[in-house]
KEKENU-979487 format. One record per residue (C-alpha): residue number from 1; residue in one letter; x, y, z. Coordinates in steps of 0.02 Angstrom, whole numbers, always signed. Layout:
BEGIN
   num   residuo        u        v        w
   NUM         A        X        Y        Z
...
END
This chain:
BEGIN
   num   residuo        u        v        w
     1         M     +138    -1649     +704
     2         S     +109    -1625     +518
     3         K     +222    -1517     +410
     4         K     +154    -1371     +311
     5         F     +214    -1364     +131
     6         T     +201    -1213      +20
     7         N     +100    -1219     -137
     8         S     +254    -1196     -245
     9         F     +339    -1345     -159
    10         K     +185    -1452     -192
    11         I     +182    -1403     -375
    12         Q     +367    -1440     -396
    13         A     +347    -1609     -311
    14         V     +202    -1655     -426
    15         E     +303    -1601     -578
    16         K     +447    -1709     -519
    17         V     +330    -1859     -503
    18         L     +247    -1831     -671
    19         L     +411    -1800     -764
    20         R     +507    -1945     -684
    21         D     +597    -2073     -790
    22         K     +543    -2256     -795
    23         N     +679    -2313     -674
    24         T     +620    -2199     -532
    25         N     +462    -2236     -433
    26         V     +353    -2117     -334
    27         R     +407    -2187     -166
    28         E     +589    -2142     -200
    29         I     +541    -1964     -247
    30         A     +435    -1948      -90
    31         D     +579    -2011      +18
    32         S     +702    -1891      -64
    33         L     +585    -1744      -33
    34         G     +543    -1796     +145
    35         V     +358    -1814     +104
    36         G     +245    -1961     +138
    37         Y     +201    -2073       -9
    38         S      +13    -2051      +18
    39         T      +34    -1863      +33
    40         I     +122    -1848     -133
    41         Q      -11    -1960     -212
    42         K     -147    -1841     -147
    43         W      -53    -1694     -222
    44         V      -45    -1781     -391
    45         V     -232    -1816     -387
    46         S     -266    -1636     -334
    47         S     -161    -1568     -476
    48         K     -252    -1677     -602
    49         N     -417    -1607     -538
    50         N     -346    -1428     -542
    51         E     -371    -1415     -353
    52         L     -191    -1390     -302
    53         T     -198    -1201     -309
    54         E     -361    -1199     -211
    55         I     -286    -1302      -70
    56         E     -161    -1166      -31
    57         T     -288    -1025      -27
    58         M     -402    -1121      +91
    59         T     -264    -1159     +217
    60         T     -185     -986     +224
    61         T     -310     -872     +307
    62         E     -181     -774     +406
    63         K     -164     -588     +379
    64         R      -19     -474     +413
    65         P      -45     -367     +569
    66         Q      -48     -207     +466
    67         D     -191     -277     +360
    68         W     -311     -287     +508
    69         S     -454     -162     +507
    70         A     -487      -48     +655
    71         A     -639     -150     +707
    72         E     -540     -312     +704
    73         R     -403     -232     +806
    74         L     -527     -169     +934
    75         N     -608     -342     +948
    76         I     -441     -427     +980
    77         I     -396     -295    +1111
    78         I     -560     -329    +1200
    79         K     -533     -518    +1192
    80         A     -356     -502    +1257
    81         A     -403     -388    +1401
    82         G     -455     -525    +1522
    83         L     -326     -657    +1474
    84         N     -171     -708    +1567
    85         E       -4     -718    +1477
    86         E      -19     -900    +1425
    87         E     -196     -878    +1356
    88         L     -143     -718    +1269
    89         N       +2     -807    +1183
    90         S     -115     -946    +1130
    91         L     -240     -821    +1057
    92         C      -99     -732     +966
    93         R      -37     -895     +890
    94         V     -211     -934     +825
    95         K     -232     -759     +751
    96         G      -56     -752     +679
    97         I       +2     -599     +777
    98         F     +116     -561     +924
    99         P      +69     -488    +1093
   100         H     +167     -330    +1055
   101         H      +47     -297     +909
   102         I      -98     -294    +1031
   103         D       -3     -176    +1146
   104         K      +37      -61    +1000
   105         W     -145      -60     +941
   106         K     -203      -23    +1118
   107         S      -88     +127    +1131
   108         E     -143     +188     +959
   109         F     -326     +182    +1010
   110         S     -294     +274    +1173
   111         S     -189     +410    +1088
   112         D     -319     +431     +950
   113         S     -459     +457    +1076
   114         Q     -356     +585    +1174
   115         S     -300     +682    +1020
   116         K     -475     +710     +952
   117         K     -538     +882    +1002
   118         T     -719     +931    +1009
   119         V     -757    +1100     +933
   120         S     -854    +1212    +1052
   121         S    -1008    +1307    +1000
   122         S     -918    +1475    +1010
   123         E     -784    +1411     +890
   124         T     -920    +1347     +774
   125         K    -1006    +1518     +774
   126         H     -840    +1604     +739
   127         L     -801    +1487     +594
   128         K     -976    +1508     +520
   129         S     -962    +1698     +525
   130         K     -790    +1688     +444
   131         V     -860    +1579     +304
   132         K    -1005    +1700     +280
   133         N     -886    +1849     +265
   134         L     -776    +1757     +140
   135         E     -927    +1709      +34
   136         R     -987    +1891      +35
   137         E     -815    +1952      -20
   138         L     -809    +1820     -158
   139         R     -979    +1876     -225
   140         R     -921    +2059     -226
   141         K     -763    +2015     -322
   142         E     -860    +1910     -447
   143         K     -977    +2057     -481
   144         A     -829    +2175     -504
   145         L     -748    +2053     -626
   146         A     -909    +2036     -726
   147         E     -926    +2227     -735
   148         T     -747    +2245     -795
   149         A     -773    +2114     -929
   150         A     -932    +2204     -988
   151         L     -839    +2371     -998
   152         L     -701    +2292    -1102
   153         V     -829    +2219    -1224
   154         L     -916    +2388    -1239
   155         Q     -750    +2476    -1268
   156         K     -710    +2356    -1412
   157         K     -880    +2388    -1491
   158         V     -859    +2576    -1478
   159         N     -688    +2565    -1560
   160         E     -761    +2461    -1702
   161         L     -905    +2583    -1733
   162         W     -806    +2744    -1720
   163         P     -624    +2715    -1757
   164         Q     -511    +2851    -1694
   165         E     -422    +2948    -1827
   166         E     -236    +2962    -1808
   167         D     -153    +3131    -1824
   168         D      -21    +3141    -1961
END
């Protein structure tokens, strides 16, 4: 079974090979790191071609369970429905999740579907009439505000044209 090395480990190993002194050979570095000689040679070639960072992004396609969309969760629930425990564990290993994630998602879907209420037509009519009454009241208050503003402007103009004389 092959080992999986992180991208940072690969980069550090390549740096160690490239910055080695003349007395140390690549095989000794590979042995000290526990990596095969040919593997470390491939990493060096990849780094020279600027492919080392791309290798890591191609091999890591796993997502965290919380990053799954609702559609992806539903699909995995459907796939897992007819599987026995061994097949379910195998599917989970491939997808990078645990069986308890599937159980949690299943319970979330069932609780979401039960909690959604449908609004009846009588409630809809009641809400529409309430909105209509509120809009009517808003229009009335806007008219009253506009009338008050007009009266204030007229009052200022009257005071400018005919100033009131003060009694001494």
